[in-house]
C-alpha positions in Angstrom: -2.7 -5.1 104.6 0.3 -5.9 106.6 2.8 -3.0 105.6 6.0 -5.5 106.8 6.8 -6.5 103.3 6.7 -2.7 101.9 9.7 -2.8 104.2 11.4 -6.0 103.1 15.6 -5.4 102.5 15.3 -8.2 100.2 12.5 -6.8 98.0 14.0 -3.3 98.0 17.8 -4.8 97.2 16.4 -6.4 94.1 14.6 -3.3 93.0 17.6 -1.1 93.5 19.7 -4.3 91.6 17.5 -3.2 88.2 17.8 0.6 88.8 21.6 0.2 88.3 20.7 -1.2 84.9 19.6 2.4 84.1 22.5 4.5 82.6 21.4 7.6 81.5 21.7 10.8 84.0 17.8 11.2 85.2 16.6 14.0 87.6 13.6 13.3 89.5 11.6 15.9 91.8 9.2 14.5 94.5 6.6 17.0 95.2 5.3 16.0 99.1 6.9 16.6 102.0 6.2 13.5 103.8 8.2 11.3 100.6 10.9 13.9 101.5 11.3 12.9 105.1 10.6 8.7 103.9 13.4 9.3 101.4 16.1 10.4 104.0 14.6 8.4 106.6 15.2 5.3 104.4 18.3 6.6 103.1 16.7 6.2 99.5 19.8 8.1 98.1 22.2 6.4 99.2 21.2 3.0 98.1 20.1 4.2 94.3 22.4 4.6 91.3 24.3 8.1 91.4 23.0 9.0 87.8 19.3 8.9 89.4 19.0 12.2 91.4 16.5 13.2 93.4 15.3 16.4 94.6 13.0 18.1 96.7 10.0 20.0 95.2 7.4 22.6 96.7 5.9 19.8 98.5 6.2 21.6 102.0 2.8 24.3 102.5 4.9 26.1 105.4 7.7 26.3 103.0 5.3 28.6 100.2 3.6 30.8 102.7 4.6 34.1 102.4 6.4 35.7 105.2 3.9 38.5 105.2 1.5 36.4 106.3 3.2 36.3 110.2 4.0 39.8 109.7 0.4 40.7 109.3 -0.9 37.8 112.2 1.6 39.4 114.5 0.2 42.6 114.2 -3.6 41.5 115.5 -4.7 42.3 119.0 -7.7 41.1 120.6 -8.0 38.0 118.6 -7.2 33.9 118.9 -4.5 32.6 116.6 -5.1 29.2 116.0 -2.8 27.5 113.5 -0.7 23.7 112.9 2.4 24.1 115.2 4.9 24.3 112.2 3.2 27.6 110.9 4.3 29.1 114.2 8.3 29.2 113.6 7.9 30.4 109.8 9.8 33.7 110.3 8.3 37.0 108.8 10.4 40.1 109.2 9.5 41.1 112.7 9.8 37.8 114.2 8.1 34.9 114.3 4.1 33.8 115.9 6.3 31.4 118.8 8.2 34.6 119.7 5.2 37.1 119.5 3.2 34.2 122.1 6.2 34.8 124.2 5.5 38.5 123.9 1.8 38.1 124.6 0.1 37.1 121.6 -2.8 34.8 122.0 -1.8 32.1 119.8 -2.8 28.3 120.4 -1.5 24.9 118.6 -4.1 22.5 117.2 -4.2 19.7 115.4 -7.4 19.9 113.7 -9.4 23.3 112.8 -12.2 22.2 114.0 -10.6 22.8 117.8 -11.0 26.2 116.4 -14.5 26.1 116.4 -14.7 25.2 120.4 -11.8 27.8 121.0 -14.4 30.9 119.3 -16.5 29.7 122.4 -14.4 31.4 124.2 -13.0 34.4 122.4 -13.2 35.8 119.0 -10.7 32.7 117.1 -8.6 33.3 113.7 -7.8 29.5 112.2 -4.8 30.3 110.0 -5.9 27.3 106.8 -2.7 26.5 105.3 -2.3 23.3 103.4 -2.8 21.5 100.0 -5.3 19.0 98.5 -5.2 16.8 102.3 -5.6 19.5 104.7 -8.3 21.4 102.3 -11.2 19.4 102.9 -11.2 19.7 106.5 -11.1 23.8 106.8 -14.2 23.7 104.1 -16.1 21.5 106.2 -15.2 23.7 109.5 -16.0 26.4 107.3 -19.6 24.7 106.9 -19.9 23.9 110.5 -19.4 27.6 111.7 -22.1 28.6 108.7 -24.9 25.9 110.0 -23.6 26.8 114.0 -24.4 30.5 112.8 -21.1 31.2 114.6 -19.8 34.8 114.7 -16.4 34.8 116.6 -14.6 32.7 114.2 -13.0 33.7 110.8 -10.0 31.4 108.8 -7.5 33.0 106.6 -7.8 31.2 103.5 -4.2 29.9 102.3 -5.0 26.8 100.4 -2.6 25.6 97.9 -3.1 23.5 94.8 -0.8 20.9 93.8 -1.2 20.5 90.0 -1.0 23.8 89.1 2.3 24.4 90.9 3.7 21.5 89.0 2.8 22.9 85.2 4.3 26.6 86.8 7.8 24.1 87.2 7.6 22.4 83.8 6.8 26.0 82.0 9.8 27.6 83.7 12.5 26.6 81.1 15.4 27.1 83.5 14.4 24.1 85.6 14.9 20.3 84.3 13.0 18.2 85.7 12.8 14.4 84.1 10.1 12.9 85.9 7.7 13.1 89.2 7.7 11.2 92.4 3.6 12.5 92.6 2.1 13.1 96.4 0.3 10.3 98.0 -1.7 12.0 100.7 -2.7 15.1 98.1 -3.5 12.3 95.4 -6.1 10.4 97.6 -8.1 13.3 97.3 -7.4 14.5 93.5 -7.0 11.1 91.7 -4.0 10.6 89.5 -6.1 12.6 86.5 -5.3 16.1 88.0 -1.8 14.7 86.4 -2.4 14.5 83.1 -1.7 17.2 81.7 1.8 16.5 82.6 2.6 13.8 79.7 0.0 15.7 77.3 1.4 19.2 77.6 5.0 18.8 78.8 5.9 14.6 77.5 6.9 14.2 81.4 5.8 11.5 83.3 4.9 11.0 87.2 4.3 8.0 89.4 2.0 8.1 92.4 3.8 6.7 95.4 3.3 6.0 98.7 5.9 6.0 102.0 7.4 2.9 102.7 10.6 2.3 101.1 9.5 -0.4 99.0 6.7 1.6 97.6 9.3 4.7 96.8 12.4 2.5 94.7 9.0 0.9 92.6 7.8 4.4 92.1 11.3 5.1 90.7 11.4 1.7 88.5 8.8 2.4 87.1 8.8 6.5 86.3 12.3 5.1 84.5 10.3 2.4 82.6 8.2 5.0 80.8 10.5 7.7 80.2 10.3 7.7 76.5 6.8 7.4 76.8 5.5 9.6 79.8 2.8 9.1 81.7 1.2 9.3 85.0 1.4 6.0 86.8 -0.5 4.9 90.2 2.2 3.0 91.9 -0.3 3.7 95.2 -3.3 2.0 94.5 -3.9 0.6 98.1 -5.7 4.5 98.7 -5.5 6.1 95.2 -7.8 6.2 92.6 -8.1 7.6 89.2 -10.8 9.8 90.1 -9.9 10.6 93.7 -12.3 11.4 96.4 -15.3 13.0 94.8 -17.1 13.8 98.0 -14.1 15.7 99.5 -13.9 17.7 96.1 -17.4 18.6 96.2 -17.1 20.0 99.5 -14.0 21.9 98.5 -15.9 23.7 95.6 -18.7 23.9 98.3 -16.9 26.5 100.3 -14.1 27.8 98.1 -13.2 28.9 94.6 -9.5 29.3 92.7 -7.7 32.0 92.6 -4.4 32.8 91.6 -2.2 32.7 94.7 1.8 33.8 95.3 3.9 31.1 96.1 7.0 31.6 98.6 10.1 30.9 96.1 7.9 30.6 93.1 5.9 33.2 92.8 2.7 34.2 91.2 0.9 30.7 90.2 -2.9 31.1 88.5 -5.7 29.2 90.2 -3.3 27.9 92.3 -5.0 29.1 95.4 -8.7 29.1 96.8 -10.6 31.5 98.6 -13.5 31.6 100.3 -16.9 32.0 98.6 -18.7 34.8 99.0 -21.8 32.9 100.5 -19.4 32.4 103.5 -17.6 35.7 103.2 -18.6 36.1 107.3 -15.9 33.5 107.5 -13.1 35.2 105.9 -10.2 36.5 108.1 -8.7 38.8 105.2 -11.9 40.8 104.4 -13.2 40.6 108.5 -9.7 42.0 109.5 -8.5 44.0 106.3 -5.4 41.2 106.1 -3.0 41.7 103.4 -1.3 38.9 103.7 0.3 38.0 99.4 2.6 40.7 98.6 4.1 39.7 95.3 7.5 41.7 96.3 7.5 39.6 99.4 6.5 35.9 97.6 9.0 36.6 94.9 12.0 37.4 97.2 11.8 33.7 98.3 13.3 34.0 102.0 15.3 37.0 101.7 12.4 38.6 104.3 13.3 35.5 106.8 14.8 37.1 109.8 18.1 36.0 111.3 18.5 36.6 115.3 14.8 37.7 114.8 14.7 40.9 112.5 17.9 41.4 110.6 17.2 40.0 107.1 19.3 37.2 105.3 19.8 37.3 102.1 22.0 34.3 101.5 18.9 32.0 102.3 18.4 29.8 98.8 15.0 28.3 100.0 13.4 29.3 96.9 16.2 27.7 94.6 15.6 24.7 96.5 11.6 24.6 96.3 12.5 25.0 92.7 15.0 22.2 92.6 18.1 24.4 91.5 19.7 23.1 94.3 20.0 20.5 97.3 19.9 21.6 100.9 23.7 20.9 101.7 24.0 23.7 98.4 22.9 26.4 100.6 26.1 28.1 102.1 23.7 28.9 105.5 22.7 25.0 106.0 23.7 23.3 109.2 26.5 26.6 110.0 23.5 29.5 110.6 20.7 27.5 109.5 19.5 24.9 112.0 16.3 23.5 113.6 16.8 25.6 116.1 18.0 28.2 114.4 15.6 28.2 111.1 16.6 31.3 108.8 14.4 30.4 106.1 10.6 28.4 105.9 12.6 24.9 104.0 14.3 24.5 108.0 11.2 25.7 109.4 8.6 22.9 108.5 9.3 19.3 109.6 8.6 18.5 106.1 10.9 21.0 104.8 13.3 19.7 102.6 16.1 21.6 104.6 15.3 19.9 107.6 15.1 16.5 106.0 18.4 16.9 104.9 19.8 18.2 108.3 18.2 15.3 110.2 19.0 12.4 107.5 21.8 13.3 105.1 23.7 15.8 106.4 26.9 13.9 105.2 24.8 13.7 101.8 26.9 14.8 98.4 
């Protein structure tokens, strides 16, 4: 498929022209970090009418990871910690993993969970398993391989989270006003569109699954606006997403993990939104192996308030929690682009390349 057609300026302008005919005020939330970056990169907010507000939700795994995770990992000794890169800069109350590595902690940046298996052949290795449904199947497969190979020096700290329960939690919060959702493309490849059927049925709020090209996004907005009076779930990304999703990947997840409650930084405890390793594979469960306590409700509900300013001083003014809920946009945080920048991130929304603050900093610092 030639993706150039999805970047055709003439087609994009035509859809934007159609959007200008919509007169009502509407607030649309995207819940995928890649969408957040794409909206900024393509200047979508500047293209569409001002009455159509695009806000970012909890679509970044690093952003919703409790800072207590970092504190627990920093205190480990004699273990190689393997992690995806963004997590290394996530602030804990006593610093981050990048700073701890500079002081001698054995931390490796990897791009696939399978790399952690290779590391474990040299030294006891803990893989920090963060992510949504997009990355969870790969983590599950890695645990399956560790079991098949009878490895003893490998474990996973299971921090995977499920998107649909988070959307349910957002919609049930009466203080949050959302008229519709741009639903995640990558996650939906795994879950399928059926995962969101509860939204129009339970809350009378619709959603559109879209891709990441400019035409994908504006057409997704157009289709979402067209079904406001009769909410439904629409698949605008049919070249990759199906109704039922990737059932082999779903089966792999179910084989290795069971659903549990989980704490989301900024959102609090969300029922049935996390995954823990099943008892059959408990020898690979790092939380049991090392007695890690990583989901303190006090830390999670405090959103960013445990993020350090200048390494260890707490910044109580970080508003990443409100940003994740769509209550404000990044430029409304007093720390944004002053004390808090990608070079000196005070909160998780600025840490990750998929965080909404990082996206605004890169593409939309002048947006009002």
